[in-house]
N, C-alpha and C positions, 0 to 999 in steps of 0.2 A: 443487674451485672451490663456494663455496656458492649456492645458487639460491634467491632468494628470490620465492615465489609469495603471490597471493591467493585462496583457493577461496572463492566465496560459494555462498551455500543459499539455498532460499527458505521457504516456508512448513512443510513438515512435512518432515523431514529426521532421519536418525540418520547415526554415524561408527563404523567400528571402528578403534582404531588399535593395531596387531598390535606386540607386543613381545619383544624379545631381550637377554638378560643385558645391564642397562646402558645402552641406548638402545633407541629408536623403529626398528625395520625398516624397517617400510611403514606408508602411509596408505590406508586402506580408504574411498573416500569414497561414501558410501551413500544412495539415495533414500529417498522415501517407500515404506515395505512396505506392498504390496500381498497378496490371497490369491485363493485360488481360489474362491471363493464370490463374486467381482467379474469378470462374462463380458469388460469391456472396462476398462481402464486406463490413463491419458495420465499420464505426467511432462512438465513443463516446465523454465524456469528457473527457477521458483519454487519447485519442489519437488525438484526434482534439482542438489545444485551441481556436479556433473559438466558440468552443459552451460554454455557461455559467459555470465555475465553482470555485467556494468558497474553498480556500484549506484550511480555517480555522475551516470550518464545514465539508470540506468533500462532498458537495453538487455539483449535478450537473446530470442531468439522460437526455438529449438530446441522440437521437440517428439516423444515417443517414444510410441504407443499401440500395447498388446498386446491382442488379439481374440483370447480362447481359443474353442476349439472341443476337441469330444470331453472335457467336463469332468466329472470326479470328486473327490470331496473331497481325493482323493489324487495327484491327476495331471492334467494337462491336455494339449492341443496347440495350438502356435504353427504354421500351417497355412501350407505353401508355395503353397499352390493359391488360385485366386482365389475369393472369396465372391459371392453374389448381388450385391453393391454393387460389383464390382470391387476389395475388398482383399484384401490376404493378411493373414496373423495378427501380423505387424509391420510398421508404418508410422513414417517419421522424416519429417519435415518441417523446415525452416527456412527463413528469410526475410531478406533484408537490412533495415538500417535505419537512418535517418540519424544521424551522429556528427559532432558539433563537432571542427573541429581544436582543437589546444590552442592554437594560434596562432589567435584569434578571427577576424582580417581574412580568412583563405584560406575562410571560409565552413564547409564540411561535407562529409563523404563517407560512402558506402555500405559499412559493416560488416556480415559475416556469420558468424555460427558456426557450426562445420561438426565434429561431433563433439567439441566443448569446447573448439575452437581457433578464435580471432578471427582472421578474415581478411579482405582488403580485397576489395570487389567492384567499385565504382564511383566515381568521380568526380560531385558532384551540384552542379547548376547554380544551386541556391536559394540567394537571398540572405538572410543571415539577418541577424539582430539584431546580431550582432557585427561583422560586414561594415557595417552602417550606421552603427554608432557610429564607425568608422574610414572612414568617408565612402567606402568600395568600394562599386559598385553592381554588378559583374560577379563570379562565383567565378573567381579566378585560374588556377588550378589546372585547375579544369576547362576554362576557355576556351585554356590552351596546351596542352593534348592532345589529340592527333588522335584515338586512340582514347578513351574513356571509361570502357567498361564491360566488363570483364574477362568477365563471365558470357555477354557476347553470342557469344562464341569458348569456351564452357565451362573458364574457369579463374579461378581466387582465387588469392591471394599473402597471405603472412604480412606482419600489420603489423608493422615492425619497432622505428618509430621515431615517436612521436609528443609532441612535447617543446616548452613555451614556455620552459624556464628559460633564462633568461639566461648566457652565457660567452664568454670574450674567445676569441680564438684571433688568433695572432700569424704572423709570418714562420719562427718557431723551432717553434712549436706549433699543429700544424695541428686542424680539426675531425674527430675521430673517429668515424667510422659505422661501422655491422654490415656484417659478410659482407667487411672489408677494405679498404672504401673510405675514402677522408679526402680532406676538401675543405682545401688552402691557398691563402694569398694570395703571389701571384709579386711583385707588385709592386703600388704605391700613386701615382698620379699626384698631387700637390697641386693643381696648377694647373686642372684639369679633374676633380678629386674621382674619379676612374674608380678602382677596383680591379678588378686582373686576378687571378682564380681558378682553379684548375686541381684538378679531380677525378681521383683515381688508384684503382685498385684492384689491391691486392697489389702495389705499387711500380708498375705500369703505368696513364700516362697516358690517361684515358677520354672527358676533356672540358675546353675551356675557355671560360669565357665574363668579361663585362665587367659591373660592375655601378656603380651609383652613388648610395648608400644617401644620402651626406651632401649632396648637392645641394639647394638651396633647393627648396622643394614636392616633393621628390621624391615617385614615385608606388610603387605597388607592383611597376609591371614594372621602378623603378629597384632597388629593395630586395631582390627575390627572383632567387637563383640556382636555376634548374631544370636537372636532368638528366634525358631522355627516353632510352626505350629501348624494342626491341623486345619484349614479353614473348609468348613463342607468336605467335599470328596477330593479337595487337593490338599495331597500329604506332605507335610514337613517343606512348607514353604513360608521364606523369612519374614516372619513379622515387624521382628523388628530390630534396627542396625544402628552401632553408636561407633563412631571411628575416633580412639583415642591417640593424640597427637606425642603425649608423653605421661610418666606416670612417676612421683617421687616424694619422698617425706619432706616436709619442712615443718614449721612450728605449728601449724595448725593440724597437723597429722598427716594421713595418706592422702594425695593429693594428684588427681591426674585432670588433662586438657583434652576438653571434648571440640572437636572441630567439625564434626559432621552428624548427623540424626536422621534418620528414616522411619517410619511406622505407618502401617497400614491399619484399620479397624479390624478387630476381632468380629466385629457385628458384621459380618458379610451380607450382601444382598442378595438372593435368587432372582435370576432373568430368565425363567425359564419360559419356553413358548408357552402362549394363552395367558399371561400373566394379566391383571387390566391395571391400568392406570386411567381413572376415570372412565371417559370415554374412550380412552386408547386401550391398546394390547399387543403385547409382542408376538411379532409373526415370525422371527428368525432370528436365532444367534449364530453366526459363523465364527468361530474362534481362529479359521487360518487368516481370512483378512482380516478379523477384529473388529467385525460389524454387530450392528443391532436395528433392526427393522420394526417399525411397528404401524398400525393403521387403525380407522375406527370398525371393525368388523363390528354387527351387531347392534351399532348405535351410531343411525343416522342423526345429522345436525341441520336445522333450518335456519339460515342467516335472514333476519328480517331487522326493520326499524326499530331502536332503543332496547336493545336484549343484551345480556350480561349472562354470558352460559360457563360454566366450569368446561376446560377441556381435559385436562388432567387434575391431580390435586395440587398442583400449583400455579397452573397455566390456564389463561381465560381467554375467551372470545368476547369481544364488546362491539355492536355495532352504533354507529351515530344517530343521533336524535335531530335528524336532517327535517326543515320546514320544507324542502323542495326535493324530490327524488322523482327523475325521469331518466332518458336512455342518454340526452348529454350531460346531466348529475346523476351518475348512479349512486348507492346507496353506500357509502364508505364502512372501512371495520378495520379492525387490529388483532393483534394477540397480545397477551400482557401478563407479567407475572408481578404478583402483589406483595410487598414485604411492610409488616405490620411490629414486628420483634421490636421493642425500644434498644435502640444504638445509634452509630453514627456511620454513613453511609458515603460512599465517593460516586457520584454519576457522571459518567464519563462520556466525552462524545466521540466522534468518528477519530480516528487515528492518523494522524500527519506523519511525514519524514522528511529529514533534512536534504533530501533529494528534490524537495519542491520548496521551490523560492517563494512562493505564495498559496496559502491555504485561507478558506473561509470556511465558519462554522454560522450556521443559522438555524430556524426553528426546524430543521430537517435533519440536521445533523448533529447538535448539539442539545442535549433532552434537559438541561437548565433551564434555556430559553422558556420564555411564554408562549404556551400554544393552546389554542382551543381547535379542537377538530372538527366538533358541530359545525361551527362558522368559519373552520379553515383561516384563522387568525394567527398573528405572530410575526414581527419584523423585526427581530433583535438580528444585527450580524455583527461577528467578530472577523477581522482578516489580521491574520502574521504576513510580513513582508522581510524575508532574511535578507541579512547583507553579511560580507565576511563567512560564507559559508562552505564548508567541507562536509563529508558524512558524518562526522563526530561531534562537530558543534558549530553554531551559529548565532549571530547577533541580531538581536532586535534594538533596532537603534532608537535614542532618545531625540534624533536629528531629522529635522525634514530632508526627504531627500527631491530631486531634481522635480517632481511632483505635486511636491508639498506637504507629502505622507511621510510620517512615522512608521517605526517598526509596527505598533499596535493601534489598530483603527477600530473603535466599538460603534456602530451607528444603530438608531432606534427612529422608528416615529410610529404614532398613533393611527389608528384604523376605527372605521365605522363599526358598530355592534349594536345589532337589536336590543332592547330590553327583553327580556324573557316575558315581562308582561307587555306584549306588542303594540296595543294602541299606544302607547307613550312614544314611539317612534324609535330613537339610538340615540348612543350617545361615542365619546371617543376616547377607547382603550388604548393605552400603549405599556409594551413590555419594558422593564427597566431592570438590569440588573437581575434577570431572571422571573421576577415577579412579576404580576398584571397591575396597572395604577389608572385610575380616572383620570384622564386630562380636561377633557370638555365636555360639554352638550351640546347637541347637533338639533340643527332646525330643518334638516333634510324631512320632506313628506315622503314615509315610506309606504311600500304596498300594504301592509298591515295597518296602518293609520288609514288609509282609504277606504280600506274594507270595514273598519270600525266608523267611519263617516267622520273621523277626527283629519279638519282641514289645519292645522297647527298643533306644533310640539310642545304640548301642555309644560312639562318640568323646563322646557329651554325658555318658554314665556314667564314663567314664573321667577326664573334667577335673573339678578339684575346683572351679574357677573358670572359668565359661561365659561371662560378657559383658564384654568388654573394655572396654564403654561404662561398665559400672559406676564404673570408674577413668580414665575420662575419657582415653580411648586406642581406638586402631583399627589394625589391622594389613593390610597387603597381603597378597592372595590369591595366592603364586607359582604353585602347582601343584594342578590341580583335574582329575583324569585319569581314564579308565578302560580307556585302551589297554593291551591285551595286552603285556608284554614279559618277556624273558627274561633273568635273571642267573645269572651261575656265581661259582664262588669266584675266578676271575681277573678277571672283569668286574663290578664291582661296580655297584650304581644310582646315579647321578649323579643326585644334586637341586641344589636352587637354593642360592647363598648359602654355596658351599663344603662344602655337607653330602655325603655320601655313605654308601649301605649296603653291607655286605658281608656273605656267609654264611661264616662261619667253620668251620664244620664241619656234619654230618646226621650223626646217632645211627640207624641202620637198626633197631634192637633197638626203640626207642621211637617212632622216626619223628620224633624231636626237631630243629630246625633253630635252630642258634644262632647271632644275626645280632650285628652291631658296627656302631652307629653313630659316624660322625667327622664333623668339622667341621678342613677344612684341616689334614688329619694327625694333630688329635688326638682320641684317643679320648672319645666324651661319653657314649654308653651301650651295653648289651649286655641282649639278652634270647633265650629262647627259645620258637618258636612250634611248634606241629604241625599244620601245613596238611592234611598226607594222610592223617591218622587216619580211623577209620570213625566217621562222625555229627560229623564236627570242626564246632564251633562259631565263631560268630564272635569270640570269645576266643581260638581254637585259630589263627586264620587272620590274626588283624589283627596288626601291630605298631604300636607308637604310642610317642612320646617326648614326655612332658610337661615343659614348661619355667617357668620365671617371666618374665612380657614383660611387662616394666616392674612397674606396682603391682597385675598380677593373677598371680596365684600358680597352679603346677601347674595350665596350661591345654595342652591337647594341640597342639602345635607340628607335627605330622608324624606321619601315620598313610600306612602301606601294609598294602594286602590282598593276601597270597599267596593264588594258585588252590592250587597243592602246591608240593612240593619232595621232592628224590629224589637219590639217588646215581647217577651216571653212569659210565662205564667210566671215566674220567679224572678226574671234576669233579664238584663239588656243582653241581646247578641246580635251579634254580627260577622258576616263573611267576607274575607281578604282574599283575594287574586291576584295580588301585585304589590310585591317589596323591592323597594331600592334604597341602599344606604352606602355611604363613602364615609372614610373614616375623620374625625374632627383632628387625627394626628395628622398634619399633613406634611409631606416629605420635602425638604428644600431642596432644588438644583440649580446651583448658582454657576456661572463662569469660574475654572479654576478650581472648582470644588475636588477635592481631592479624594478618591477611593482606592486607598494602598497605592499600586503602580499608577493606576490611571487618574487622569482628570478630566475634566468637562472641557472643551474645548468652544462649543458653541451652542445655541439654547435658541431655535426658529418656532415664536409661537404662533407662527401663521402656517407654515407645514406641518407643523406638532413634531418637530422632530429634535433628536439631541445628537451630538457627537461627541466622543472622549477618545485621548491618546494618551501614548505614554511619555510625554512630554518631561525631560530631567530625571529619566527612570529607566536607561539603558538594562536589558535583560541579555543573559548569555543561554544558550542553549547548551547543555553537555549531559553525558550520561547521568543517569540515576538521581535524578534530580525533582525536588518539590517544592515550587516557588509560588507564592500567595499573589494572585494577579489583582482581583478586585473584590472586595467584598467576599463573598463564599465560593468567587472563581479561582480556582489554581491552575498552574501549568506542569504536568507532570512529563518527565522523558523517562524513556524506559531501561532498563539496568539490562544491556543486551550482554549477550558474551561475545558475539562478532558484530564486527562494525566495517563495513567498508564500502566502496563506489556502487557497488551492486545492492549492497543489504545497509542501507544510510541508517542513523539514528531516529528511532520511531518517538514520537511526542502526542500527547492529546492536551485537552482541557477536562478541567472535572469539576463539578459543584460537590459541596460538603455539607451534607446534610444528616441532621439528627431527629430521630424519631421519640416524640416522648419528651418529655420537661425532666433529665436526666442532671443531677448536678456534675459539674466538674472535677475528675479523679486528679490526684499528683500523680506526677511521674515514678515510676519503682525503678531501679538497678536492676535487670534481672542476671548481670556477667559482668564482672572487672577481674581483665587477666592482663598477664605480661608476657611480653614475647620470651622472655627468659627468666628461669626461676632457682638457678643454681649456678654453681662454681663462674660466678661473675665476678671479674676483676675490674679496678679503676680503669677509666676510660672505653669500656665495653657500653654500644648503647644498649639500651632497654627500650621497647615500646609499652606503652601502658593503654589498654583500649575498654571504653566503657560501652556496653548495652544498655539500652532503656528502653522500658515499655510504658506507653502513655495512652489511655482509654481513648480520651480525647484528640484524635488523629493531628487537628490543626494545632495543637497547641506547640510553641517554640521551645525545642530543650536547651537549656544553659549546662555549661560544665565549668569546673572549679576542680584544677588539682591541687593536693596539697603534698610536701615532703618533711615527715617529722615534724607536722603540725603548724608548718610555716606556708603558706600559699607559694606557688610557682607559678601560675598562671592567674588571668583574669577572667571573668567570667565570658564563656565564648560557646558558640555552637559546635567548637569541634571537640570531640568524644576520644581526642587521641594526646598524648604525650609523650614525649621523647626524653629519657635520660642519660646523660652521661654522666655516672659518678666519677668523683675523684677519689683520692687517696686518703681525704680528711673524713670521707663517708663508709669508708670500710668499716664494719660491723653489723647488726641487725638495723634495718630501717623502715619507715612505716610510711606508703606512700595509699593517698587516700583521694575518692574522689568524690564530690558532692554537687548535686543536680535540681535544679529549678523549672517550673512550666512558666513562672510568673505569674501564674495564678493563685499559687497558696502562700508558702513562705517567700519574704522580701531575700533579697541579694545578700543582707548580711546571716541569713538561716540558708536550710537547702529544705528541700521536699526529701530527700532519701541520700544516702551515703553508703560507701562500703571502702574499705582498706584491703590493702597486700602486706603483707611482710615478705622483705626481701634483703639477701644478705650479702654484701659486699666481701669478698674473701682479698687479703692482702697479697702482694706479688704483683711482678710485670705483666701486663695481659700480653698474650699472643696473639696478633690480630690476623683475622682472615683477610687476605686480599682480594680487590676485585678483579675480574677478567680485564684482559686487554686486545683490542682487536690490532694483530699484527700486519694483516693483508686483506684488502678488499679490492675485486678487479671484477670487471664484465669480461662476457667474453667478446664482445664489437667495440672497439676502442672508440671515443667520441668524435663525433662529427661523421661518422662513417654508418648510422645506423638510418635505414628507412624505415617509412610506416609500412606498418606488416610485418616488419624482421621479428626475429625472437632474440632476447638477450639474457644469459645467464650470469646471475650476478652471485658473486664465492666469498664470502667471508673467513677469515681465518682468525681466531682468539685462542690468546693463551692463556691460562692461567695458575700463578705461583703454589696456588694450594691443590696438589694432585689431590685428586678425587672428587671435585668439587663438579657438579653439572651443568654445563653453561646452555644456555638458552638462547636463542636467536629470536629474532623479532624483524621484519622488513616494513620500511615504508616508502610510498611513492608521493613524491610533492606533499608531504606532511601527513598522507593518509595511509593508517596501517594497511597491508594487504596479505600479511599472514597472522596469526596468534604465536603466543612464545612455543617454541619448539625445539626441537635438537637437531632439525635440518637447518644447515650452514648454507644454504644457496636457494635463489630463488629464481623462477623464469618469466620473464614479462614477455608479453606479445602486444607489440607496440600497434595503436590503433591512428586513424587520421587525426583524433582530437589529442593525440601527444604531440601532434608538432611543434616543435620549437624547445627549449630549455626545460628540460626535467631533472629533480634531485630523487636520487635511490639514496636512503639512507637504511644502515642496519644498526641494530642496537642488541647489546647481550648484558646478561643479569647470569651470577649464580647462585641468585636466590639467598644469599647471605647478607647483601648489603641493601640494594634498591627494590623497589616492590614492585610489581607487575607494572604499575602505572607509571615507571618512572626507568632509568637504567642506570648501568654500571658505568658502559663506555660506547661508545657510537663511532661511526664511519660514515662518509657521505661521498658519493661519486656523480658527478653532474654528465648527463647524456644529451646530446644535443638529437630529437628526432628531424630528421630532415624531411623539406613537405616541400609545396608550391611555389615559397616563398625564399627557398633557399639554393645552394648552389647544386644540388640536383636539376632543378629546373633550368639550368644553363646548359646541362648536358644536352636535355630535349632539344632546347633552340638550336644548340650547334649542330646536334646531328640533322637535326631537320634543314638547317640551311645548307651542310654540306651534301645532303642526299638531294637537295634542288640544284646545286652549283654541279653535281655530279652530271644529274639529269640533263641539264641547260648545254652543258660539253658534248655529251653525245646527241643533242640535238645538232650541236654545229659541225659535228663530226658526219653525220648522216644526212645530214639536210637535203644530197644529191639523189641520196636511195631512203628515203623517209619509208617506204614501201616493204623494205625488206622484211622478211618473218622476224629474225632472232631480234634485232634490234625493236620491231613491233613490241614485242614479249617481255624484252628487257625493260624497256620504258615504262610498260602497264604494270610490271612488278614494282619497279622503284616508285610509280607513283600509287600504287596500294601503300609501299611504306611510307610515305608522304602522308597521305590520308588517315592512316593508321597513327602515327602520331600525334595529329591535331586531335582524333579520339583521345589517346592517352591522356593529351594535356588536357580536355576537357574533363575525363573521368578525374583526373587528381583535383580539378578546380571544383566538382561538386563533392569531393571527398569520398571516392569509392575507391583507391587506390592501395587498398590493404589486400593482405595475401588472401586473407577469409573469401574474397570477390571475388578470385583468381577464377573458378568455373565458370561464373556468371558472365565474365567478361569473355572466358573462351565460348559459351555457348552463343553469346552475342555476336562475337566473330563469324560462327557458324552460319549464321541468320542472314548476316547484311554482307560477308563477304564477297558473292556474286556482284550482287549490286555493288559494292565499291569497284571489284575489277571493270566493271564496266562504265563505271564513271570516270576511271583512270582513263579508259580508252575513248571516251567521250571527251575527255580533256586533251589529251592525246590528239588525236584527229582536229580537235577544233585549233589547238595550236597550229597543227600542220597546215589547215585550209588557210589562215590565217598568216603565217609565214611565208607557206612553199606555194600557194595557188593551188592548192587540190579542192577538188568540189566538196563541198560540204557532204556529211553524211546523215542522213536522216537519224535522230535520236530516238523514234520508234523502232525503227528496226535495229539498233544497238539492245534497245530494251528486251525487244522481240525475242535474242538469241540468247539469253543471261540462263536459262534451263533448257537448252539443245543438249542432248545425249549425242558422242559419237558411238557407234555399237560396231561390233567387232568387225563384222563383215565390210567395213568402211563408208557406209552409211550414215545418215543423220537422222535424227528425230526428236520431238518434244519432248520433254519431261511426260507430259500426260500420257503418253501414248507407248510408252515402253512398257516391259513386262515388269511384274512385280519382282522378281529376283534380279533383275537388272538395274530396278528404283532401290533396294536394299541396298545392293552392292554402292551404287551412287552414294545415296545416304551416308551407307556406315564410313565409308572412305572420306568422304568428305569432312564428315566429323573428327573422324582421326588427326587427319590434314589439317584441318583449321584449331582443333585444341593443340595440338603440337606446336604450331605455328604461333598459334596463341599465348602459350606460353612462354617461347622462346622471346615473343616480342615483349610480352609482360616482364619476363626475368632482366630484360635488359633496361626495362623504363624503371624498375624499382630496385635494380640491384647497386652494388657500391661501386659501380663503374663512374671512373671521374676522367672526364675528356683531358683534364689539363695533366693528368698523372698517367692514365691509359692507353693514350693517343694509338701505341704501339699494337693494340686489339682490333683498330680499325686496319692494320697492313693488309692482312687477308683479304676483305672486302675490295680494298683497292688493288690488288693483285688480279681478283677475278676481273673486276671493271676493265683493267688494264687489257685483259687477255681477250675479253669481246671486243675492245677498240682493234685489237691488231687483227682479230680473226673475222673482219669484215665478211657477213654472207654475201652470197650473188641475190640476183632480183628472185622472187619465188617462181617454182616451175610451174608451166603451163596443166591445167585440166582440161582432159578430153571428153566428150560426150559419146561413151561407146554404144550404149542404147537408150532408145526411149522408148517404154513399151507399156500399152493398156493393161488394165486384168481384167478386160470384155474384147471379144473381138468385133470389128464392122460388120454391117451398120448395126446401128442402135437405134431406139425411139425414143421421143420426149418424154420425161419425167423419167427416165432411168439415170444412173451416175456409175462414172468412169473412173477412176483412179489410173494417173497416167504418172509413171516410176523411170526417174532418170538414172542410168548408172553411169559415173564418171570415174577416169583412170587420174593416175596421180597421186602426190602428197594428201593429208588431211587439209584440213580448211577452205573446201569448195564449196562456193557460194550458188545459189540456184535461182533463176525468175524464169516461171513460165508465161506464154504468150497465148491467145488464142486468135486466129485471124488479124495477127497483127498486133492485137491491143494486151497489153499487160495483164494478167490475173491475180499475179502474187506482187510481192516486194522482193530484195534479195533476202533470201536468208538459206540457212544450211538445211533445212527441209528439201528432200531430194525429189518429193512427189506432188502432184496436183490434184485435187477432186474437183472432178466436170458435172455438175448439176445441169443434165439436157434439158431446154425447153425447146417451145415450138419455133424460136428465133433461128434454132440452131439447126434447122432441115434443110439438107443439102449437105453439099461438101463445105469439111473445115478443117483449117489449117491448126496443130499444136505443135508449139515451138516451145525449146529450151536451150536457156544459155546459163552458162557458167565462167567463174573466173575463181582467184583465190582471197581471202576474206583480208590478206593484207594489204590490197590493193586500192587505193582510196578513189582512183580516179572512177567516177560513175559511169562513165560511156565505154571504159577499158573489158573487153572480155578475153576468155581464151578459146572458147568453141562453141559453137553451138549446134542442133539439129532439128530439122523438122519434119511431121509427119501427118498424112492427110487422113481423115475421117468421115465418113458417110453415115449421115443422121436419116432414116427414113419417117415416114409418117405411120 
């Protein structure tokens, strides 16, 4: 029996496919490679394909962590004892995650991966979007189960079936389930529409129930059959659920259509604490957060060179067989899962999505590509460059872009690899379409050759032509081994492809061994070697066979190294320690050679490289596709439930491989259903859908439909046909579908077929009418939306058929932003990226006409989001100009009184506004002008507001000095007073010297003021204010400015020094400190400047004190002076008052 599996892989992954003659014997699914230079390493479902992962749902939570101890470059320990943090050397964790039932109205369940297998953990009560669309408010399977959570009793169970494929079952053809279960219709009561169902296992009836799927307004309870069982200590949990779409009588008997099946195994798995899984055992099962933890208690593991150790029953640890191991190149290792069961497998690479314009797979991210972990070899690379992309679809163009690249580019090149028998040197190996090939012999003198005393590459020297790629060809490497083995005259050396080498005789006098090479019994070559002579050289010990491989003449195809050869008591014996063989079936590689969608563009025999692309084969990526790309490499797109800009379509590449030589199997039709089965009138469409199973997952299935024996379609990959019956077809009709996979029956025959009987009634059809959108509006008019605004779109639809449920779906610029639902409105919060013209579309269906991938009616609105390049920007420019003009007018009015305090303050505020608007424009230019950034803008204003204010003052003073002759003010002075605080007693002090209480009041008040001011400025900047229409809103500002002009203030009042006092009495001595404090009268804004003996000791500042550090030079009488003036006086020499005190300094 063939087994089809889908093996997933995350971001970094390698794969080894082990070969036997003519077939793949096993698949070794390897993880990301770690090394002993990393004390801790973790694998998850994203970097180890052996863990459970669902690409369609993006589900997978298994995690395995190695924590090394006793680390050396060539060995390390995975301890079985707890460390200081309570962890052993190996820790495994997994957690259940919600997963929608395929039949979405049932809701979701919790699934958990355990050692790579998917398991059922619990039913979930969450009301999902799929339930809401179906009008379900209760999770039915959860509600009907008495026990909901298997983990609460340390149990899990395999998910056997989760399917929403429509299929028909009848009295004679029951629904076949897993583990021997089947569900049959026993009878159907047409008067009550009751269907009597019977569940059996292995022929024994285990349950009976009655459902009524065809009654009017049937509910979930009427349409769902369920079977509850006791699984361990979990009582009455639903094990099997089947949803029936309808039930009716036909000429086939009692029939029902099934469109949902869910089944978990009755063979549950006990996961109690302490249970062993190889070297791992369960430490904890937490049913609340649905987690399982394991570690390696009592099973210490040592990592060293060339080991292959079981970790659990299906996971292994493998260490590299490296030639060189040191601190710069520590030992590499990985975990892997081995597959040996015959069957077909899909080996998937890293998952990309349509939000990434470019994605590259290489040996690390695609397991199909050739990779040698021991030597770290592999150079294949596949690049996808998307065009015309949106979250739901994208194009891989077959035309060159501006850089000369098409949508898909494949490159590879050869790399040097040492022969396993090291004295031979090395050869060039190339990965091509996932397989490794021989490209050329190399003449490089390796370190191993020098160690063996060899100064020339022997096999290179013996080949007349060394490079297969020079003739556009490559060859498979069949054997490369240094394993010692003994052959005799009776037991020749068996090689690949029917070759074998025999010892014909050994001459004891000259120690010559006479060898004979044959293929399939035909002698091809004879040679004599002398491996046992004294000082035997490479030529004495190596047998080689040169052949013409395609167009490459006289290249060594087979080489065998003999350690010795001698005559035994009754036979000739030789010991072999090196074999190399390449295939005589050469693989041609020619320019323009086609490999499905890809073709070779260039072959460079010097750099030993190959380049391919998808010339003349454009590919479109869209939901739920499986496309053959080249040879065994496919492209698969996810079957996602929800696609949006934040969750774009996922896709990957995978390689299809088959274990074992299994014959191709024909396809089988598993289900053939119609959208309607009774009371059909002429003109009413009926859709027929066929479901096919083919064990050979790469086979392409073709379908052909027949009506009453006559073909109505040609052979096509489409598994659906829509029939609109005419009045001439009133009566019983037979619809038949046939299928072929093009591997068995020809197109004049079929591999399988099924038919349905459909009766068309006479009469005029009463056709259901589709819904129509009568109104579609936005809460904000077009061209009045600013980046950051929220806009509500509301659609109104009418359906002539009362009772039809209307579903709505909204799109933004062609991308769906909601799923189908009953909600007829959608709120859009615009962003900077939305600046420009946008199209919002709403679609409606009543589920009676178009399917969910189409629509019955739609409406569109165009919304222009304003940004830097639109009319709103003109507002900023105009307002900026107005403020500058008003500021200039005020300068002109007050040019004679530039030092007037109120005018000075007004000018600084207006300049603050000017600077702020410059900042606003800069913010818009870098795209930060959205409402979600408001708080950050406000906080930023808090930080820079004092500096902006002082910058404004500096600009004003600079202009005043230049236009009105005032003396320049020091920039340092202006910046020194940025954080000076006015105290309640009228004095001033630097911010750093005030109390914590005052500092807190200052900070809180400043934050509140700045946030409010920032909010007002921000709202003005991004509001719908249009100066061409809303100019009247500027009138209050103009009135305030006019009043300030009319009420011109007088000169600033003078400040008088009332007191100048020290904090210590005279006399003082050198080394002491005295603080002189000045007390001034008058309004605020007093500046102070202190002098000692006529020389200034401070600059003008609001600080009303000076600290005098007394030194020897101050001995004697000293005069301390303080001067004061208003901070609105720009003349440096003008003062209001001064005071002088005398102080004696003794010795």
